Every structure is written in C-alpha cells, then in structure tokens.
C-alpha positions as CSV (number, residue, x, y, z in Angstrom):
1,M,12.9,-3.4,-0.3
2,S,16.3,-4.6,0.3
3,E,18.8,-5.5,-2.4
4,S,18.2,-8.9,-1.5
5,S,14.9,-8.9,-2.8
6,N,15.5,-7.5,-6.3
7,G,16.9,-9.7,-8.9
8,A,18.6,-13.0,-8.4
9,A,21.4,-12.5,-10.8
10,G,24.8,-12.1,-9.5
11,R,23.7,-12.5,-5.7
12,E,25.6,-14.1,-3.1
13,P,23.7,-17.2,-1.2
14,Q,21.8,-16.0,1.8
15,H,22.0,-17.8,5.3
16,R,18.7,-18.4,6.8
17,A,18.2,-20.2,10.0
18,R,15.4,-22.6,9.7
19,L,13.8,-25.7,10.7
20,V,10.9,-28.0,9.3
21,I,8.5,-29.4,12.0
22,A,7.1,-32.4,10.6
23,G,4.7,-35.1,11.7
24,T,4.4,-38.8,11.2
25,G,1.0,-38.2,10.3
26,S,-2.1,-35.7,11.2
27,G,-2.6,-35.7,14.9
28,S,1.1,-36.5,15.6
29,G,1.5,-33.4,17.7
30,K,3.3,-30.9,14.8
31,T,1.1,-27.9,15.5
32,T,1.6,-28.2,19.2
33,V,5.3,-28.5,19.0
34,T,5.2,-25.9,16.2
35,L,3.3,-23.3,18.3
36,G,5.3,-24.0,21.6
37,L,8.5,-23.5,20.0
38,M,7.5,-20.4,18.2
39,Q,6.3,-18.7,21.4
40,A,9.5,-20.3,23.4
41,F,12.0,-18.5,21.1
42,A,9.9,-15.5,20.8
43,R,10.2,-15.1,24.7
44,M,14.0,-15.3,24.2
45,G,13.7,-12.2,22.0
46,L,14.1,-13.8,18.6
47,T,12.4,-12.4,15.9
48,V,10.5,-15.9,14.2
49,Q,9.2,-16.1,10.9
50,G,6.3,-18.6,10.7
51,F,5.8,-20.7,7.4
52,K,3.1,-23.2,6.7
53,C,3.5,-26.2,4.1
54,G,0.4,-26.5,1.8
55,P,-2.9,-24.5,1.5
56,D,-3.9,-24.1,5.1
57,Y,-5.4,-20.8,6.6
58,I,-5.8,-21.8,10.2
59,D,-2.2,-22.4,11.2
60,P,-0.8,-19.4,9.4
61,A,-3.1,-17.4,11.5
62,Y,-1.8,-19.2,14.8
63,H,2.0,-18.4,13.7
64,S,1.0,-14.6,13.0
65,A,-0.5,-14.3,16.4
66,L,2.6,-15.5,18.1
67,T,5.2,-14.0,15.9
68,G,3.8,-10.9,15.3
69,R,4.8,-11.2,11.4
70,P,2.4,-12.4,8.7
71,S,2.8,-16.2,8.4
72,R,3.5,-17.3,4.8
73,N,2.2,-20.6,2.9
74,L,4.9,-22.7,0.5
75,D,3.2,-24.8,-1.5
76,S,5.4,-26.7,-4.2
77,W,2.1,-27.9,-6.2
78,M,0.4,-24.8,-6.5
79,T,3.3,-22.5,-7.4
80,S,6.7,-23.5,-9.1
81,S,9.9,-24.6,-7.1
82,T,11.6,-21.3,-8.2
83,Y,8.9,-19.3,-7.2
84,L,8.7,-21.1,-3.6
85,Q,12.5,-20.8,-3.1
86,E,12.5,-17.0,-4.0
87,Y,9.6,-16.1,-1.9
88,F,11.1,-18.2,1.2
89,L,14.1,-16.3,0.8
90,R,12.4,-13.0,0.8
91,A,9.8,-13.8,3.5
92,S,12.4,-14.9,5.8
93,E,14.3,-11.6,5.4
94,G,15.1,-10.1,8.6
95,A,14.3,-12.9,10.9
96,D,16.4,-14.7,13.4
97,L,14.6,-18.2,12.7
98,S,12.2,-19.4,10.3
99,V,10.0,-22.1,11.6
100,I,8.1,-24.1,9.0
101,E,5.2,-26.2,9.6
102,G,4.4,-29.3,7.7
103,V,1.3,-30.6,6.4
104,M,0.2,-34.2,7.5
105,G,2.9,-36.7,7.5
106,L,6.0,-35.7,6.2
107,Y,5.8,-38.0,2.9
108,D,2.4,-36.8,2.1
109,G,1.2,-34.8,-0.8
110,K,-0.4,-34.7,-4.0
111,E,0.9,-37.7,-5.5
112,D,1.2,-41.4,-4.0
113,T,4.5,-42.4,-5.1
114,T,6.2,-39.1,-5.5
115,L,7.3,-36.2,-3.2
116,T,5.1,-33.7,-5.0
117,G,3.6,-31.1,-2.8
118,S,4.6,-33.0,0.4
119,T,6.5,-31.5,3.5
120,A,9.6,-33.4,2.4
121,E,9.6,-31.8,-0.9
122,I,9.5,-28.6,0.7
123,A,12.3,-29.1,3.2
124,L,14.5,-30.5,0.0
125,L,13.6,-27.3,-1.8
126,T,14.7,-24.9,1.2
127,G,17.6,-27.1,2.1
128,S,15.8,-27.2,5.9
129,P,16.8,-29.8,8.4
130,V,13.6,-31.7,9.7
131,V,12.7,-32.2,13.2
132,L,10.3,-35.3,13.1
133,V,7.4,-35.0,15.9
134,V,6.5,-38.8,16.8
135,D,3.4,-39.9,18.7
136,V,4.7,-42.6,20.8
137,R,1.7,-43.2,22.8
138,S,1.3,-47.0,23.7
139,M,4.5,-47.8,22.3
140,G,8.2,-48.6,23.4
141,R,11.0,-49.7,21.1
142,S,8.4,-49.8,18.1
143,A,9.0,-45.9,18.0
144,A,12.5,-46.7,16.8
145,A,11.2,-48.7,13.5
146,I,8.7,-45.6,12.7
147,V,11.6,-43.0,13.0
148,L,13.9,-45.6,10.9
149,G,11.4,-46.0,8.2
150,F,10.8,-42.4,7.9
151,R,14.7,-42.1,7.7
152,Q,14.9,-44.9,5.1
153,L,12.0,-44.2,2.5
154,E,13.8,-41.0,1.3
155,P,17.4,-40.6,2.5
156,Q,18.2,-37.2,0.8
157,V,15.4,-35.7,3.2
158,R,17.6,-34.6,6.3
159,I,16.0,-35.6,9.4
160,A,18.2,-33.9,11.8
161,A,16.3,-34.4,15.1
162,V,13.3,-36.2,16.9
163,I,10.8,-34.7,19.2
164,V,8.1,-37.6,21.1
165,N,4.6,-36.7,22.1
166,R,2.4,-38.2,24.5
167,C,5.0,-39.7,26.6
168,G,3.3,-41.6,29.9
169,S,6.2,-40.6,31.9
170,E,9.6,-39.1,31.7
171,G,10.5,-43.0,32.2
172,H,8.6,-43.7,29.1
173,Y,10.8,-40.9,27.0
174,R,14.2,-42.2,28.3
175,M,12.8,-45.5,27.1
176,V,11.9,-44.5,23.8
177,K,15.0,-42.2,23.4
178,A,17.5,-44.9,24.1
179,A,15.5,-47.1,21.3
180,I,15.5,-44.6,18.8
181,E,18.9,-43.3,19.1
182,A,20.6,-46.7,19.0
183,A,18.7,-47.7,16.2
184,C,18.5,-44.9,13.9
185,G,21.4,-42.5,15.0
186,L,19.3,-39.4,15.5
187,P,19.1,-37.1,18.2
188,V,16.0,-37.3,20.6
189,I,15.9,-33.7,22.0
190,G,12.6,-33.2,23.5
191,W,9.4,-34.6,24.5
192,L,6.0,-33.7,25.6
193,P,3.6,-35.6,28.2
194,R,0.0,-36.9,27.9
195,D,-1.6,-33.5,28.7
196,A,-5.1,-32.5,27.7
197,G,-4.0,-28.8,28.3
198,L,-1.7,-29.2,25.2
199,A,-4.4,-30.2,22.6
200,V,-5.1,-27.7,19.9
201,P,-8.8,-27.4,19.5
202,E,-10.1,-29.1,16.3
203,R,-10.3,-26.9,13.3
204,H,-13.7,-25.3,14.3
205,L,-15.0,-22.3,12.2
206,G,-15.1,-20.0,15.4
207,L,-11.2,-20.4,15.8
208,L,-9.8,-17.4,13.8
209,P,-11.9,-15.0,15.8
210,A,-10.8,-16.6,19.0
211,V,-7.2,-16.1,17.8
212,E,-7.7,-12.2,17.2
213,R,-9.6,-11.7,20.6
214,G,-6.4,-13.5,22.3
215,E,-8.6,-16.3,23.8
216,L,-5.8,-18.9,23.0
217,A,-3.2,-17.2,24.4
218,P,-3.2,-19.3,27.6
219,L,-2.9,-22.5,25.4
220,F,0.2,-21.2,23.3
221,G,1.6,-20.2,26.4
222,H,1.2,-23.7,27.9
223,C,2.7,-25.2,24.9
224,A,5.8,-23.1,25.4
225,D,6.1,-23.8,29.0
226,V,6.2,-27.4,28.2
227,L,8.4,-27.5,25.3
228,A,10.9,-25.5,27.2
229,Q,11.0,-27.6,29.9
230,G,11.4,-30.8,28.0
231,T,13.2,-29.8,24.9
232,D,16.8,-28.6,24.1
233,L,16.0,-25.3,22.8
234,Q,19.7,-24.2,22.2
235,R,20.4,-27.6,20.6
236,L,17.5,-26.6,17.8
237,L,18.8,-23.2,17.3
238,E,22.0,-24.8,16.6
239,L,20.5,-27.3,14.1
240,A,18.8,-24.1,12.4
241,A,21.8,-22.2,11.9
242,A,23.9,-24.7,10.5
243,A,21.3,-24.8,7.7
244,P,23.3,-24.5,4.3
245,A,23.3,-21.0,2.6
246,L,20.7,-20.7,0.1
247,P,21.5,-19.5,-3.5
248,Y,18.6,-17.5,-5.1
249,P,17.1,-19.4,-8.2
250,P,19.4,-18.8,-11.1
251,E,16.5,-18.3,-13.7
252,A,13.7,-16.4,-12.1
253,G,10.4,-17.4,-13.9
254,P,7.7,-15.0,-14.7
255,A,6.0,-15.4,-11.6
256,V,9.1,-14.5,-9.3
257,E,9.5,-11.4,-11.7
258,L,5.9,-10.1,-11.2
259,A,6.6,-10.3,-7.5
260,L,9.0,-8.0,-7.9
261,P,8.7,-4.0,-7.7
262,E,7.2,-2.7,-10.9
263,A,7.6,1.0,-12.4
264,V,5.8,3.9,-10.0
265,E,2.7,5.1,-11.4
266,P,0.8,8.3,-10.9
267,A,-1.4,8.0,-8.0
268,E,-4.4,8.9,-10.3
269,V,-3.9,5.8,-12.6
270,V,-3.3,3.2,-9.8
271,P,-6.3,1.1,-9.4
272,V,-7.9,0.5,-5.8
273,I,-9.1,-3.1,-5.0
274,A,-11.2,-3.4,-2.0
275,V,-10.5,-6.7,-0.2
276,A,-13.0,-7.5,2.5
277,R,-10.8,-8.8,5.7
278,D,-12.8,-9.8,9.0
279,A,-13.6,-12.5,11.0
280,A,-16.1,-13.5,8.0
281,F,-13.5,-12.9,5.1
282,N,-10.1,-13.9,5.9
283,F,-8.8,-16.8,3.7
284,Y,-6.0,-15.1,1.7
285,Y,-2.6,-16.0,0.8
286,A,-0.3,-13.6,1.7
287,D,1.5,-13.5,-1.6
288,N,-1.6,-13.2,-3.6
289,L,-2.2,-9.8,-2.2
290,E,1.5,-9.1,-2.5
291,L,1.3,-10.2,-6.2
292,L,-1.7,-8.0,-6.9
293,T,0.2,-4.8,-5.3
294,R,3.3,-5.5,-7.3
295,A,0.9,-5.9,-10.2
296,G,0.2,-2.2,-9.9
297,A,-2.8,-2.3,-7.5
298,R,-3.3,-0.2,-4.4
299,L,-5.4,-2.6,-1.5
300,V,-7.8,-0.9,1.0
301,A,-9.4,-3.6,3.3
302,F,-12.8,-3.0,4.7
303,S,-14.8,-5.0,7.2
304,P,-18.3,-6.1,6.3
305,L,-19.1,-7.2,10.2
306,S,-18.3,-3.8,11.1
307,G,-21.1,-2.3,9.2
308,E,-18.9,-0.8,6.3
309,G,-19.9,-0.8,2.8
310,I,-17.6,-0.9,-0.2
311,P,-14.9,1.9,-0.2
312,Q,-15.5,4.9,-2.4
313,E,-12.3,4.8,-4.1
314,A,-12.6,1.1,-5.1
315,D,-12.4,0.1,-8.6
316,G,-12.5,-3.5,-8.3
317,I,-13.6,-6.0,-5.5
318,Y,-11.9,-9.2,-3.8
319,L,-14.1,-11.2,-1.8
320,G,-11.9,-14.2,-0.2
321,G,-13.0,-17.0,1.7
322,G,-13.5,-17.3,5.3
323,F,-16.8,-18.1,7.5
324,P,-19.6,-16.0,6.2
325,E,-22.1,-18.8,7.4
326,E,-21.1,-18.2,11.0
327,F,-21.9,-14.5,10.5
328,A,-24.9,-14.8,8.0
329,A,-27.4,-12.7,10.2
330,E,-24.8,-9.9,10.5
331,I,-23.9,-9.9,6.7
332,A,-27.4,-10.0,5.7
333,A,-28.4,-7.0,8.1
334,N,-25.6,-5.2,6.1
335,S,-27.4,-3.3,3.6
336,L,-24.6,-1.2,3.1
337,F,-22.3,-4.0,1.9
338,L,-24.9,-6.2,-0.1
339,G,-26.3,-3.0,-1.7
340,G,-22.9,-2.0,-2.5
341,L,-22.1,-5.1,-4.1
342,R,-25.1,-5.1,-6.3
343,S,-24.5,-1.5,-7.5
344,A,-20.9,-2.5,-8.4
345,A,-21.7,-5.5,-10.3
346,A,-24.6,-3.3,-11.9
347,A,-21.8,-0.6,-12.9
348,G,-19.4,-3.1,-14.4
349,M,-16.7,-3.0,-11.6
350,P,-14.6,-5.8,-11.5
351,L,-15.6,-8.1,-8.8
352,Y,-13.7,-11.4,-7.9
353,A,-15.0,-13.9,-5.3
354,E,-13.8,-17.3,-4.1
355,C,-15.3,-19.9,-1.6
356,G,-17.0,-17.7,1.1
357,G,-17.1,-14.7,-1.2
358,Y,-18.8,-16.7,-3.8
359,M,-21.6,-17.8,-1.0
360,V,-22.3,-14.3,-0.3
361,L,-22.8,-13.0,-4.0
362,A,-25.9,-15.7,-4.2
363,R,-29.4,-15.0,-3.4
364,S,-29.4,-16.7,0.0
365,L,-27.5,-18.6,2.5
366,T,-29.1,-21.2,4.4
367,D,-27.3,-22.3,7.8
368,R,-26.9,-25.4,9.7
369,A,-29.7,-24.5,11.7
370,G,-32.0,-24.0,8.6
371,A,-32.4,-20.2,9.0
372,V,-32.4,-18.7,5.7
373,H,-30.6,-15.3,5.4
374,Q,-30.7,-13.0,2.3
375,M,-27.4,-12.3,0.3
376,A,-26.3,-10.0,-2.4
377,G,-28.4,-11.8,-5.0
378,I,-26.1,-11.2,-8.1
379,I,-25.5,-15.0,-8.7
380,P,-28.8,-16.8,-9.5
381,A,-28.3,-19.6,-6.7
382,H,-29.0,-20.4,-3.1
383,T,-26.2,-21.7,-0.7
384,R,-27.0,-24.3,1.6
385,M,-24.6,-25.5,4.4
386,L,-24.3,-29.0,5.1
387,D,-23.1,-31.0,8.0
388,R,-20.5,-33.0,6.2
389,R,-17.6,-31.7,4.3
390,A,-18.7,-31.2,0.6
391,A,-15.6,-31.0,-1.0
392,L,-11.5,-31.1,0.0
393,G,-8.6,-31.3,-2.2
394,Y,-6.2,-29.5,-4.6
395,R,-7.6,-28.4,-8.0
396,E,-6.2,-27.4,-11.3
397,V,-8.6,-25.1,-13.0
398,T,-8.9,-24.2,-16.8
399,A,-11.0,-21.1,-18.0
400,L,-13.8,-21.9,-20.2
401,H,-13.8,-18.2,-21.2
402,D,-11.9,-15.4,-20.9
403,S,-12.2,-13.6,-17.5
404,L,-11.0,-11.1,-15.0
405,L,-7.8,-13.5,-14.3
406,L,-7.4,-15.7,-17.1
407,K,-7.9,-16.1,-20.9
408,Q,-9.8,-19.2,-22.3
409,G,-7.7,-22.3,-21.9
410,Q,-5.3,-20.7,-19.1
411,R,-4.8,-22.5,-16.1
412,L,-4.5,-21.6,-12.2
413,R,-4.1,-24.0,-9.4
414,G,-5.7,-23.9,-6.2
415,H,-7.8,-25.8,-3.2
416,E,-11.0,-26.6,-2.2
417,F,-12.5,-26.9,1.3
418,H,-16.1,-26.0,2.1
419,Y,-19.0,-27.4,3.6
420,S,-21.5,-25.8,1.6
421,V,-23.3,-26.5,-1.8
422,M,-24.6,-23.9,-4.5
423,N,-28.0,-24.9,-5.9
424,Y,-28.6,-22.6,-9.1
425,V,-32.2,-21.9,-10.0
426,E,-33.3,-23.9,-12.8
427,G,-34.0,-21.8,-15.8
428,E,-32.0,-19.0,-15.1
429,A,-28.7,-18.5,-17.4
430,R,-25.8,-19.6,-16.0
431,T,-22.1,-19.7,-17.4
432,Y,-19.5,-21.6,-15.9
433,V,-16.0,-19.7,-15.3
434,Y,-13.9,-23.1,-14.9
435,E,-13.2,-26.7,-15.7
436,S,-12.3,-27.9,-12.4
437,Q,-10.0,-31.1,-12.2
438,G,-9.1,-32.7,-8.7
439,R,-8.9,-36.5,-7.8
440,G,-12.2,-37.1,-8.5
441,G,-12.3,-35.8,-12.0
442,A,-13.2,-32.9,-13.8
443,Q,-16.5,-30.9,-13.9
444,P,-17.6,-27.5,-14.9
445,E,-17.4,-25.1,-11.7
446,G,-18.3,-21.3,-10.5
447,Y,-20.0,-18.5,-12.3
448,L,-19.0,-16.0,-14.9
449,N,-21.0,-12.8,-16.3
450,G,-19.1,-9.9,-17.6
451,N,-16.8,-8.7,-15.0
452,I,-18.0,-11.2,-12.2
453,M,-16.2,-14.0,-11.7
454,A,-16.9,-16.4,-8.5
455,A,-16.0,-20.0,-7.7
456,Y,-15.5,-22.4,-4.8
457,A,-11.5,-22.8,-5.6
458,H,-9.1,-20.7,-3.7
459,I,-6.6,-20.0,-6.2
460,H,-3.0,-19.1,-6.0
461,L,-1.9,-16.4,-8.5
462,A,1.7,-17.4,-8.6
463,S,0.4,-20.5,-10.5
464,C,-0.3,-18.5,-13.3
465,P,1.9,-15.3,-13.9
466,S,-0.4,-13.3,-15.9
467,A,-3.5,-13.5,-13.5
468,A,-2.6,-10.9,-11.1
469,G,-1.7,-8.3,-14.1
470,R,-4.9,-9.3,-15.8
471,L,-7.2,-8.3,-12.9
472,V,-5.2,-5.3,-11.9
473,A,-5.6,-4.2,-15.7
474,A,-9.4,-4.7,-15.5
475,C,-9.4,-2.6,-12.5
476,R,-7.5,-0.1,-14.1
477,S,-9.7,0.2,-17.2
478,Y,-12.7,0.5,-14.7
479,R,-10.9,3.4,-13.3
480,Q,-10.2,5.0,-16.4
481,H,-13.8,4.6,-17.5
482,K,-15.3,6.1,-14.1
483,H,-13.0,9.1,-14.2
484,L,-14.3,9.6,-18.0
485,V,-17.9,9.2,-16.9
486,D,-17.1,11.7,-13.8
487,A,-15.9,14.0,-15.8
488,G,-18.7,14.2,-18.5
489,A,-21.1,14.3,-15.6
C-alpha cells in the first residue's frame, strides 16, 4: 500500500480528477450518462474509478464491468464524513478520473429538509463538481427553470455543467441549451436523443448475471457512442481536473484507523472467513470486505452455485445478500453447501448472514411460482417471496444482545431492500438480534443463536468501528479452539 494510504497526519492535499453525475430525479438518465462516460473515457485510455452514492449494489456492478476496477459505495449516512473522505482518497488512488454516480435526485437523501445522505452532500464532502442530467422531454424554456431551481436551492453545491437527455432533435437540444445558459449561466455541454436503445434495464434480479456474461456490453457501447457524439468530453475532463486538491481528514476517526494495515500475524493464527460470492450471493460493500481483512482476517471466496461447499480452512462464514430466490433449485441441490452450513453451525463456527444469506439459513424458500425449495434449516422459519416489495430504506439497528458484531446496546447502520418475508415457526425458540429503526418506526428483527447471527439488514461495518474486529476475533477464537481439538485428537 502506498504512502498516501497510511495515516493522515502531515500529508499534502491530494489532486483527484473527479465528477459527480447527478440527476433531477430517478429516471432522469444519470445511469445512462454515467455508463456512457465511463466507457467513452476508458476507450480514450484513461483509468476510471467508479463510485456510487448510497447503498446500491447494481450500479457498482455496471461500473466495475466497464472500468475493470471495483466500484465503491460512498454513503454519508451509513458512514461518517471523515471515513468517506479518507475512503474516497484511498479508493481513487491510481485513477486518471473518478466518476461518482448520484442516487435519486441531487438533493434527495435521508432527511426531508437537509442534505444528509444525498448526492449533494457527497459532492460537498469530496469537493466535486456536479454535472446535472436533466430530462427535457416535452419542454423548452421550462428546462431553464428546473436548472435554476437546482442551482439556487443549495448555492454551496457547485453545479458545473448540464447534460440534457431525451431531446426530440438537435434543434430541440439547441433551444433548451440556449434557454438554460441564458437563465442560469451554466454550460450545457452535451445531449442525448430519445432513443429506446439507451434505456438501462429495470433493476431486475437477473441483471448481475447478465453483466457477468457480457450481455449488456452492446448497451454500454451504444451509450458511449451517443455520449461521445453529442458531448464535449474534453470539457468534462477539464472540469474534473480543475477540482480542488483534497486534504486528508485532519483527525482520522476510529473507523478510518481500522481501515489501515494492522500488524502482520503468523499465518497459523490468521482466521479464514469464507465468503459466498457468485450470482446468488453478490451484495457486499467493497470496504466491508477490506475492513475484515485489515482487522486481521483472510477472506476466501467460494461459489455455492458452482457446487462448492464451505472451504475446509474456514473459521467463519459470511453469507451476503443477492438473489438466492432466482437460483433456489440449484442451492437446494447443493447438499455439500447446505450440509456444510449445518455442520458449521453445529460446531459453533461464526456464521454471519444478511438478507439473501438469511433466507438460505431458513428451512425452506418458496419462490414466486409457488415452488418450495429446502434450504439449510438452521433457522426455524420459512421464507416466502412476494410480488411486491416488502422493505426498502435505511436502517439503524441496535443490538438486543451480545453477538458476533456488536455488544448489547451498540448500533450499526445499514439498508434493507427485499421482496421476501420470513415466517417463523410458531412455538419454536427465537431470539431477535436487533431492534431495527427505519422511517416506519422500530421493530425487533433477525435471528441470534450462539455464533449464528442473521438479519435482513445489509449493514456497513464502518458505522461501528469495533464490529469488524469483533467478528474477526470470534473467528480467531474458533480457529484456536479447532486447533486444540485437532491436537487432542
């Protein structure tokens, strides 16, 4: 790791060429513009680093496919401003350009009257110029009123340029360009026509496997072609390069310190955490995995969909979210995987699961077609898929008991998004792991039993600096116990 990743004290401000691609709202075209720009700049030979505002997993998968670098989430509510600033500097190191895709509209976030959790807040924290994407379909000078309102709502947010989307013709583009530039004093530096071929697919559950198979490459290429034809790419690069140098946070908080290298331990005492990673299990924040590594663990990926079981060297298991319902038959048929989970749980191995992983630990999973698939049976519950969304939004969870990640009373922040419900068997013992607080109020959530911890919330380990270290310590303890047992045998 380079010097710029070690400690903030005494370091010079860092230059990072960067842009935030924001929209006036969901569906304005910011994802299309982001993907087109990433592809276009990559074609120019630039090393591009992708970022996504908020807790999304789909868009970062697109970014990673286009740039060849893992895309990173930037979330100012789940993590601290200090952590976010240091993380951005560290993750953007070595890139010629960072492209930060916004979430929803520029000013939409956790709160109704503040910037908390919004794209605008992340633009301020990273000192990034904003390119505002505006859908101008069926409007003329009114487009200028929209841009003017966005510029004046929060003057400290630097909207540096505008790209207009869904223009009816080049003449329509020139009309709205003239109106916006005259009223707002902002350059309109690009446009996209109404083109059904530019539409990014709805967030369907099969998207990530399609990305991995390269099926969306023609779409990404088309987006780049259209952006390159109608947008002043050189002007964008100049705006990005003119972004001010960023100082490292003057006081690195504990979440930042935990992200820095730890003392090297002998290989025999380094605990191994097995991480399920394939098309069924792929919702992981990149920095969650990095935090576990820097807390002293070695991560080993395995694929249940490829017929693999729990790696023999595992001292702990991390089952992330994803789409197990789309592959329920394959998972149910992998007795090596499900049996390995049951054996690990019975042996007291630390087992942490969230959302999709939580579902797999149940006794069965009923898919949308009504087919019932047998799962691991570790949790006394049955999962059922719904046609409508069951939960969406930020969550702050408070530990009701000591667990793998938290001491009783400690808190983590995360996010829920799922179409399933977990129906527990009446009369069987259940201990809730969290009290989960969201917009709809607080309710008990999840399952806790010894070293088994599972819930729907996708948590961010940086929101509680000790959480990663606590999980790694539990895995280390299991490893030591396992070696003692083996030695005694």
